[in-house]
N, C-alpha and C positions, 0 to 999 in steps of 0.2 A: 155712518151702514151706509150710504150710499156708495160712497169710493173703495171699503171692502168689499162690498159685492160685486162693483166694476172690475175690481184688483181678481178678485176669485175666478169669478167670469174670462178674465185674459188669462187663468195660467189654464183652465178645464178645458175650454176651448179649442185647442190645439188639440189635443187626446181623444176628446169624442172625434174632435176632425180624423184623425185619422184612425181612429177607431173603423165608424161606418167605410171611412175610403177602404182599407184593407183587411176588412172583417167580415162587417152588411151587406157592401158592396156586390164583392162576389159569389159570395152565398144568395141576393138577390138574384145579383145577372146568370146566374149558371141552375136556375129552379128556370126562370123565362126561357134559355137556352135550352133546358129536358123538352120545354114542350114547341122546341120548331124543328125545323129539318137542316138545323146546320152544321154540317159536315167538314174536313178537311178540303172539300171543292170549292162551296161554296163562303164560306168561313174566316176570317172578319169579313173579305168585299162582297158587298150584292147587300141587300137586307131579307133574311132566311123568313120559310113562312110558316106560322103557323098550322100545329100540327093538330094538334087537342093531346089526347091520351096514348098517341103511337107508339114514341120510343118506346116506353112503360108497358104497353103490348108486347114489343118484338121481345123485350128485355127477359121479360118473366115467362116468357114460352122463349126462351132461348136458353137448349142443356147446361152448355157451358157456365152458363151465370147461375141455373139451381148446383152445379156441382162445386163451383165456386163459391157459394155464401155458404151450403153447408159444411165447409172444408173453413174455410175462416172463421165462422167459428166453433166448432171442433177446436184450430190451432187454438184460438185465445183462449179455451177451455183450457187445454195441457198445458199451455203454457206460464198462463197468469197458476195457477193451483201449482206447478213447479218453483214460479219465480217466490210466491208465499211462503212452500217449506221450504224452499236450497235460504231465505232470507232467514226467518224464520230462527233453521238453527244455527244458523252459520251467525244469529243476534244470543243467542242464550250461548252459543260458546263463547262468545265475545266477555259476553257478562257477566259470567263462570268465574269466581276469585278464582277456583284453582285450576284455573285451564290455564298453559303457559304459554308462551311463542304470539302474544298481542299485538307484536311486529310484524309478523308472517299474520295475524287478519287485516294488519290496516292493513299490508300491500295488496294481500288479494283487495280488500277494497279502493282501491288507487285504479289498480291496473284497468278494469277495462275502459275506467272515465278518462285517464291520461291517454290511450290510445283512441288515433283517430280512428273511425268508422271504419272508414275503406280497408287500414290498415289490419283491424279484427277479424272484418269480416275474411280477409287476403289469405291470411294467417292460417283460421279453423277451416276454409278451402283445399288449403295445402293440406294443415294434417287427418282431411276425409279424403286426400286421394289415394280409389281405386287402388292402384296398383304402387304409387310412393310416397302413400302416406303413414304417418306411422302409429296412427289409431288400426288400419287393416295390417303394417309391419308386425307390430305385437299381438290383433289376433292371430296371426296363420304365427309367425315364427314364434312366439313362445305361449302361447292358448289353444293350441292346433287346431283352430279353423279352418276350415278344406277349401270351402266358399265365400270369405271374406265379406260380407256386405260392398253395396255398390252405391254405394253411400250420394252421389250424384246424379245418377241419372237412375234408380230407380224411387218410385211413388213414395213408397212408405216407409225406406232409409231415407229419405231425402227429407221425407218431413219431418224423420224423429232429428238429422241434421242440424235442422233449421230448431228444432226446439231447445236445441242442447245452444247454439248459440245466441238464440230469444236472451234466454234462461242471464248465460257468460255475460252477456251484455246490460241484463237489466239489473240484475240480484242487489247492486252493491247500493241502487235505492231501496231499495225496500229493504235493504240489513240497512242503512241508514235512518231510515224512520224506525222500522222499530226497535232500533236501536236504541234510539230517542226514548222511545215510549217507554222501553225495558227498566229503565236507570233515569225516570220521574217516578218507578213504584218505589213507594214509601218502603226504606226499613226499616220501621219501626213496626208496619204490618206484616211484613217477612218473618220477624222475627217472633213476633205475636203467633202465628201459626206452628214456628218451630217450639217454644215453649207448649204449644196444644196441642205436639208430638206427627204436627201432619209429615208425611215424607218429603224431598224432594222432587217429587213427580206430582208429588198431590196439589207443593205448595203452586209448581207449574199449570195445572189443569186445572186448576179451582179458584186459584190467585192473581197470576199474573199472567195465563192466554186470556180471561174476562178483561183485567183490567185494559188489556192494551189491545181491546178488540176495535174499537172504534178508530185507534193507528194504523192499525191493520185495513181494516176497511176502507179507508180514506186511500190509503198507499196502493191498493187494492181498484180501485174506481179507475184512477191517474193511471196503471198500468196497462189495465183492460180498457181504458182508452187508448192508451200509444199503439197493442197490440193491433185494433183496428184498423191502423193503417200501418203494418206492415208492410212496407214493401222494396225502399232500399235496399236488404238484406238477403230477400230473395234472388229480388234483380242480378246485385252480384255474384249469391252463389248460383 
């Protein structure tokens, strides 16, 4: 028994050590640094002085932080809602036996994951280019929009463009989770509802969606956490 315990510890300790070093230590150290006057001028050379809650007082009184905080929440709410909606619609279409072109759905699922992030954002940046982008060319030449949106240098239109890019990058995850949940719904339950006279929309509303609610909630929480860390795409865009 003791030998088994020692063997288990040999396998567990490296994982625990790596977790403590690469996850817990940075968090604890970051919290400590937040109570000091550490800056690019005195860090890491020298020993920063403890300043208490001064950094928190300063950032909470900064108008730029307040604006960024509010718009981060707005972005998370809008982008996550769109991702759930798009993922749900595509999953319903993909699992519907009357819908043709399942190969197209599989391709749409793979493409955002297959392309590198930098490449994807660069493509979208070109598509939203105010002068040469295909989006504005279609709006001006075919839809008669006299003054097409400036997607890269106007706040509102840039916010919309970032939501589009975020949905493009993240909907495959939502679609995968929801599709798996939809395929696990019992066919006997669906057939019983058909016998009882339930329409397609009634089956979808009262049977299918409630049964896949927990997987959708799980995927929504993970996607929301990722959206709060959304930095690289706006930085590149």
